[in-house]
N, C-alpha and C positions, 0 to 999 in steps of 0.2 A: 424329458424333465428337468427342471433347471434348480439348483441348490444355491444358497448364499450362506456361508459359514463363516460367523465372526470369530475373532479370539483377540486377546491381549487385554481383557479387561482384569479388574482386581481391587484390592485395596491399597490406597496411596494417602500419604499426609497431604494436608492443605500445602500449596505451594510446590507439590510434586509435579511429575508428568507420567503420562501413559501414552501408549501408542496402539490404537485399535487396526486390526486388519479385517478384510471382507473378502473372500475369495469365491467367485462363481463358477460354477462347474456345470456340465450336462451338454445338452443339444443346443449350443448358443450359435447363433449367427452373428449378432452384433450387440452391443450392450450400449445403450445410449446414456441419459442420465443417470448418476449414480449419487446417493446420498447416506447421511447418517441421520437418525432421527433419534430422541430419547423420551423416556416416560419415567417420571418420579412417581412415587407413591401419591393415589389421590389426585393425582394431575393428568390432563391431556398429553397424548403424544406431540412433541413439537419437532419441527426441523432445526437441526443443529448446523448443518454445513451440507452443501451439494456442489457436484461438479459435472460439466457436461463431456461428452467425449471428445471435445476438443480443448478442455482444459479450463474453461470458464468456470469461476467459483462465486458462491453465495454462501454467507454466513448470518446466523442470527446475532443481533446485536450483542446478546450476552457473552457471546464467545469470540468475539472479532478482536484480533490482536493476540489471543492466546491459543487458537485453535488452527490447525491448518490440515486442510482435505487435499489428497493427491491421489493419482490413479496410476496404475500400470496396465495399459492396454493390452499388451502381450500376455500378462498374466490374468487378466480378466479380475485384477485386485484393485480395492479401494482401502485407502488408509485415513487415519484420523489421528494426526499428531496433537495432542492435548498436553498445554504447558500451563504452569501457574494454576493448577485446579484448586476450586473452591468447594466447600462442603454442598453448596448450591447446585453443583454439578452431577451430584449422586443421583443415578437414574441406572436404568436399564438402556443400553444402547443397541439400536436396531439399525442393521444395514438395509438399503433399497436400490433396486436397479430396475431400469426400464429394459428389457430383454427381448430381443426378436428370436423366434425359434420356428420351427416347421409349423407351428400352430398358430402363428400370429405374434402380436406384440402385447406386452403386458408389464406390470409391476410384480416384483419378487421380493419378498422379505427374508432376512435371516431369522435366526431364531432368538437372537438377543444375548448380550454379555453384559455382566453387572459391571459397574464402576460405583465405586464407593470412596468418597474422600471424607475422611476422619482421621482425628489425632488420638 
């Protein structure tokens, strides 16, 4: 069994910063792509940023230049540094990872962490 646990969400004023973390644990052989998604009320879940096991990154246009995704493979952890936050960044942020276990390879999701940007 694999668990992804997010932390670091909260309430921040516009222009502020937050750092999200997502730690994977369980019977893990290897973790491939990892990413952060978000879902705002009444909207579909969307990709925010993704990173391969080799460190290549991809960002949604709306967060380029403000958000940075990184990972620590030794700790099975992915991070999302969010700067210059805007009210439209308000959403539940979910961590996703492509994980290989004894049962094969599949996507796993975290439980989500709320990010609210408001004055």
